[in-house]
VMD Tcl script that builds the backbone (N, CA, C; Angstrom):
set m [mol new atoms 234]
animate dup $m
set s [atomselect $m all]
$s set {name element resname resid chain x y z} {
  {N N UNK 1 A 2.834 -26.385 33.785}
  {CA C UNK 1 A 2.430 -25.442 32.781}
  {C C UNK 1 A 1.904 -26.160 31.537}
  {N N UNK 2 A 2.559 -27.237 31.174}
  {CA C UNK 2 A 2.131 -28.012 30.011}
  {C C UNK 2 A 0.767 -28.649 30.260}
  {N N UNK 3 A 0.560 -29.117 31.467}
  {CA C UNK 3 A -0.721 -29.735 31.815}
  {C C UNK 3 A -1.830 -28.705 31.733}
  {N N UNK 4 A -1.568 -27.499 32.188}
  {CA C UNK 4 A -2.572 -26.431 32.133}
  {C C UNK 4 A -2.955 -26.136 30.690}
  {N N UNK 5 A -1.971 -26.074 29.791}
  {CA C UNK 5 A -2.256 -25.803 28.388}
  {C C UNK 5 A -3.077 -26.938 27.758}
  {N N UNK 6 A -2.706 -28.178 28.063}
  {CA C UNK 6 A -3.433 -29.321 27.514}
  {C C UNK 6 A -4.874 -29.311 28.010}
  {N N UNK 7 A -5.037 -29.047 29.291}
  {CA C UNK 7 A -6.383 -29.019 29.867}
  {C C UNK 7 A -7.195 -27.868 29.266}
  {N N UNK 8 A -6.575 -26.709 29.101}
  {CA C UNK 8 A -7.310 -25.571 28.562}
  {C C UNK 8 A -7.682 -25.795 27.093}
  {N N UNK 9 A -6.789 -26.401 26.330}
  {CA C UNK 9 A -7.108 -26.710 24.932}
  {C C UNK 9 A -8.220 -27.748 24.859}
  {N N UNK 10 A -8.149 -28.772 25.694}
  {CA C UNK 10 A -9.179 -29.801 25.720}
  {C C UNK 10 A -10.526 -29.206 26.111}
  {N N UNK 11 A -10.519 -28.328 27.099}
  {CA C UNK 11 A -11.762 -27.677 27.523}
  {C C UNK 11 A -12.333 -26.815 26.394}
  {N N UNK 12 A -11.461 -26.089 25.702}
  {CA C UNK 12 A -11.910 -25.230 24.604}
  {C C UNK 12 A -12.528 -26.067 23.487}
  {N N UNK 13 A -11.893 -27.183 23.159}
  {CA C UNK 13 A -12.435 -28.052 22.112}
  {C C UNK 13 A -13.769 -28.658 22.518}
  {N N UNK 14 A -13.855 -29.110 23.749}
  {CA C UNK 14 A -15.103 -29.725 24.213}
  {C C UNK 14 A -16.232 -28.710 24.304}
  {N N UNK 15 A -15.941 -27.526 24.820}
  {CA C UNK 15 A -17.001 -26.526 24.939}
  {C C UNK 15 A -17.445 -26.037 23.558}
  {N N UNK 16 A -16.517 -25.939 22.614}
  {CA C UNK 16 A -16.875 -25.534 21.256}
  {C C UNK 16 A -17.718 -26.602 20.581}
  {N N UNK 17 A -17.323 -27.856 20.748}
  {CA C UNK 17 A -18.091 -28.916 20.105}
  {C C UNK 17 A -19.468 -29.064 20.736}
  {N N UNK 18 A -19.583 -28.853 22.031}
  {CA C UNK 18 A -20.897 -28.913 22.680}
  {C C UNK 18 A -21.807 -27.810 22.153}
  {N N UNK 19 A -21.269 -26.606 22.072}
  {CA C UNK 19 A -22.108 -25.504 21.593}
  {C C UNK 19 A -22.453 -25.685 20.122}
  {N N UNK 20 A -21.519 -26.244 19.357}
  {CA C UNK 20 A -21.795 -26.497 17.944}
  {C C UNK 20 A -22.875 -27.550 17.789}
  {N N UNK 21 A -22.777 -28.617 18.568}
  {CA C UNK 21 A -23.790 -29.680 18.506}
  {C C UNK 21 A -25.146 -29.152 18.949}
  {N N UNK 22 A -25.145 -28.378 20.036}
  {CA C UNK 22 A -26.411 -27.810 20.506}
  {C C UNK 22 A -27.004 -26.867 19.464}
  {N N UNK 23 A -26.154 -26.092 18.821}
  {CA C UNK 23 A -26.630 -25.178 17.783}
  {C C UNK 23 A -27.203 -25.917 16.596}
  {N N UNK 24 A -26.558 -26.996 16.195}
  {CA C UNK 24 A -27.063 -27.773 15.065}
  {C C UNK 24 A -28.388 -28.439 15.402}
  {N N UNK 25 A -28.478 -28.996 16.596}
  {CA C UNK 25 A -29.736 -29.633 17.008}
  {C C UNK 25 A -30.844 -28.596 17.090}
  {N N UNK 26 A -30.538 -27.433 17.626}
  {CA C UNK 26 A -31.553 -26.385 17.730}
  {C C UNK 26 A -31.988 -25.913 16.351}
  {N N UNK 27 A -31.042 -25.791 15.422}
  {CA C UNK 27 A -31.422 -25.328 14.091}
  {C C UNK 27 A -32.232 -26.380 13.343}
  {N N UNK 28 A -31.939 -27.651 13.570}
  {CA C UNK 28 A -32.703 -28.712 12.921}
  {C C UNK 28 A -34.113 -28.772 13.491}
  {N N UNK 29 A -34.231 -28.675 14.807}
  {CA C UNK 29 A -35.548 -28.804 15.425}
  {C C UNK 29 A -36.422 -27.579 15.184}
  {N N UNK 30 A -35.820 -26.427 14.950}
  {CA C UNK 30 A -36.624 -25.234 14.745}
  {C C UNK 30 A -36.786 -24.876 13.278}
  {N N UNK 31 A -36.262 -25.698 12.382}
  {CA C UNK 31 A -36.386 -25.369 10.962}
  {C C UNK 31 A -37.757 -25.774 10.442}
  {N N UNK 32 A -38.147 -25.153 9.355}
  {CA C UNK 32 A -39.446 -25.413 8.739}
  {C C UNK 32 A -39.279 -26.140 7.416}
  {N N UNK 33 A -38.343 -27.073 7.364}
  {CA C UNK 33 A -38.011 -27.735 6.100}
  {C C UNK 33 A -39.202 -28.482 5.512}
  {N N UNK 34 A -39.929 -29.253 6.294}
  {CA C UNK 34 A -41.005 -30.077 5.758}
  {C C UNK 34 A -42.368 -29.440 5.833}
  {N N UNK 35 A -42.431 -28.183 6.211}
  {CA C UNK 35 A -43.720 -27.542 6.433}
  {C C UNK 35 A -44.534 -27.424 5.146}
  {N N UNK 36 A -43.903 -27.092 4.048}
  {CA C UNK 36 A -44.626 -26.950 2.782}
  {C C UNK 36 A -45.165 -28.271 2.271}
  {N N UNK 37 A -44.401 -29.330 2.475}
  {CA C UNK 37 A -44.828 -30.650 2.017}
  {C C UNK 37 A -46.054 -31.106 2.805}
  {N N UNK 38 A -46.030 -30.879 4.097}
  {CA C UNK 38 A -47.168 -31.275 4.937}
  {C C UNK 38 A -48.406 -30.473 4.557}
  {N N UNK 39 A -48.250 -29.186 4.351}
  {CA C UNK 39 A -49.395 -28.350 3.961}
  {C C UNK 39 A -49.959 -28.774 2.608}
  {N N UNK 40 A -49.085 -29.092 1.684}
  {CA C UNK 40 A -49.546 -29.541 0.372}
  {C C UNK 40 A -50.292 -30.868 0.475}
  {N N UNK 41 A -49.807 -31.771 1.297}
  {CA C UNK 41 A -50.472 -33.062 1.472}
  {C C UNK 41 A -51.858 -32.881 2.081}
  {N N UNK 42 A -51.972 -31.999 3.043}
  {CA C UNK 42 A -53.275 -31.739 3.663}
  {C C UNK 42 A -54.232 -31.137 2.640}
  {N N UNK 43 A -53.733 -30.207 1.826}
  {CA C UNK 43 A -54.581 -29.596 0.790}
  {C C UNK 43 A -55.052 -30.639 -0.223}
  {N N UNK 44 A -54.169 -31.548 -0.606}
  {CA C UNK 44 A -54.549 -32.605 -1.553}
  {C C UNK 44 A -55.618 -33.509 -0.958}
  {N N UNK 45 A -55.469 -33.867 0.311}
  {CA C UNK 45 A -56.480 -34.708 0.958}
  {C C UNK 45 A -57.828 -34.006 1.039}
  {N N UNK 46 A -57.822 -32.728 1.357}
  {CA C UNK 46 A -59.081 -31.972 1.433}
  {C C UNK 46 A -59.765 -31.950 0.069}
  {N N UNK 47 A -58.989 -31.690 -0.981}
  {CA C UNK 47 A -59.582 -31.662 -2.316}
  {C C UNK 47 A -60.054 -33.042 -2.753}
  {N N UNK 48 A -59.363 -34.082 -2.335}
  {CA C UNK 48 A -59.802 -35.439 -2.668}
  {C C UNK 48 A -61.148 -35.745 -2.010}
  {N N UNK 49 A -61.296 -35.387 -0.739}
  {CA C UNK 49 A -62.568 -35.613 -0.056}
  {C C UNK 49 A -63.684 -34.788 -0.687}
  {N N UNK 50 A -63.382 -33.542 -1.044}
  {CA C UNK 50 A -64.393 -32.721 -1.721}
  {C C UNK 50 A -64.787 -33.333 -3.066}
  {N N UNK 51 A -63.825 -33.866 -3.779}
  {CA C UNK 51 A -64.109 -34.506 -5.059}
  {C C UNK 51 A -65.016 -35.709 -4.901}
  {N N UNK 52 A -64.774 -36.516 -3.881}
  {CA C UNK 52 A -65.619 -37.689 -3.629}
  {C C UNK 52 A -67.040 -37.254 -3.279}
  {N N UNK 53 A -67.153 -36.263 -2.434}
  {CA C UNK 53 A -68.485 -35.779 -2.039}
  {C C UNK 53 A -69.236 -35.222 -3.248}
  {N N UNK 54 A -68.545 -34.445 -4.077}
  {CA C UNK 54 A -69.200 -33.886 -5.262}
  {C C UNK 54 A -69.570 -34.973 -6.271}
  {N N UNK 55 A -68.741 -35.996 -6.396}
  {CA C UNK 55 A -69.056 -37.095 -7.318}
  {C C UNK 55 A -70.302 -37.848 -6.859}
  {N N UNK 56 A -70.412 -38.105 -5.567}
  {CA C UNK 56 A -71.588 -38.803 -5.034}
  {C C UNK 56 A -72.835 -37.951 -5.252}
  {N N UNK 57 A -72.732 -36.642 -5.006}
  {CA C UNK 57 A -73.883 -35.757 -5.222}
  {C C UNK 57 A -74.262 -35.711 -6.699}
  {N N UNK 58 A -73.275 -35.668 -7.585}
  {CA C UNK 58 A -73.541 -35.651 -9.028}
  {C C UNK 58 A -74.232 -36.931 -9.471}
  {N N UNK 59 A -73.745 -38.087 -8.987}
  {CA C UNK 59 A -74.358 -39.368 -9.357}
  {C C UNK 59 A -75.807 -39.433 -8.885}
  {N N UNK 60 A -76.069 -38.958 -7.670}
  {CA C UNK 60 A -77.437 -38.989 -7.149}
  {C C UNK 60 A -78.346 -38.072 -7.971}
  {N N UNK 61 A -77.860 -36.887 -8.290}
  {CA C UNK 61 A -78.657 -35.940 -9.075}
  {C C UNK 61 A -78.922 -36.473 -10.476}
  {N N UNK 62 A -77.909 -37.006 -11.101}
  {CA C UNK 62 A -78.086 -37.535 -12.457}
  {C C UNK 62 A -78.959 -38.791 -12.455}
  {N N UNK 63 A -78.882 -39.574 -11.406}
  {CA C UNK 63 A -79.756 -40.753 -11.307}
  {C C UNK 63 A -81.214 -40.347 -11.219}
  {N N UNK 64 A -81.502 -39.350 -10.410}
  {CA C UNK 64 A -82.868 -38.844 -10.273}
  {C C UNK 64 A -83.338 -38.213 -11.576}
  {N N UNK 65 A -82.470 -37.435 -12.193}
  {CA C UNK 65 A -82.842 -36.780 -13.459}
  {C C UNK 65 A -83.086 -37.813 -14.552}
  {N N UNK 66 A -82.273 -38.841 -14.609}
  {CA C UNK 66 A -82.447 -39.886 -15.621}
  {C C UNK 66 A -83.771 -40.609 -15.439}
  {N N UNK 67 A -84.100 -40.917 -14.208}
  {CA C UNK 67 A -85.371 -41.593 -13.934}
  {C C UNK 67 A -86.551 -40.715 -14.352}
  {N N UNK 68 A -86.493 -39.451 -14.015}
  {CA C UNK 68 A -87.581 -38.524 -14.360}
  {C C UNK 68 A -87.712 -38.364 -15.873}
  {N N UNK 69 A -86.581 -38.223 -16.540}
  {CA C UNK 69 A -86.603 -38.056 -18.007}
  {C C UNK 69 A -87.145 -39.307 -18.680}
  {N N UNK 70 A -86.731 -40.469 -18.223}
  {CA C UNK 70 A -87.233 -41.725 -18.806}
  {C C UNK 70 A -88.736 -41.859 -18.614}
  {N N UNK 71 A -89.232 -41.443 -17.461}
  {CA C UNK 71 A -90.678 -41.506 -17.215}
  {C C UNK 71 A -91.425 -40.557 -18.146}
  {N N UNK 72 A -90.886 -39.357 -18.343}
  {CA C UNK 72 A -91.538 -38.380 -19.220}
  {C C UNK 72 A -91.501 -38.842 -20.684}
  {N N UNK 73 A -90.407 -39.442 -21.113}
  {CA C UNK 73 A -90.314 -39.928 -22.491}
  {C C UNK 73 A -91.279 -41.095 -22.700}
  {N N UNK 74 A -91.431 -41.950 -21.700}
  {CA C UNK 74 A -92.374 -43.055 -21.806}
  {C C UNK 74 A -93.810 -42.534 -21.934}
  {N N UNK 75 A -94.140 -41.447 -21.273}
  {CA C UNK 75 A -95.488 -40.866 -21.362}
  {C C UNK 75 A -95.740 -40.255 -22.757}
  {N N UNK 76 A -94.677 -39.729 -23.381}
  {CA C UNK 76 A -94.848 -39.118 -24.698}
  {C C UNK 76 A -95.228 -40.161 -25.754}
  {N N UNK 77 A -94.745 -41.376 -25.590}
  {CA C UNK 77 A -95.023 -42.406 -26.576}
  {C C UNK 77 A -96.398 -42.980 -26.470}
  {N N UNK 78 A -97.161 -42.677 -25.451}
  {CA C UNK 78 A -98.498 -43.280 -25.257}
  {C C UNK 78 A -99.568 -42.535 -25.962}
}
mol reanalyze $m
mol bondsrecalc $m
mol representation Tube
mol addrep $m
């Protein structure tokens, strides 16, 4: 009778700890803890690339405009 009680208590403890461990692992793997950080990082990278593209376009436009303006000012002095 004592052996049966010891075995049943041991089984209860082991089955409870297994289900608890499985539950914790499942909750960790299905949680969305880092989802906002990843989304924010992706948004920052997208805006950084857009900023670089816009800066290159601005430099090209201003370079062309500067050349044209300098040519027109040189013609005014003649």
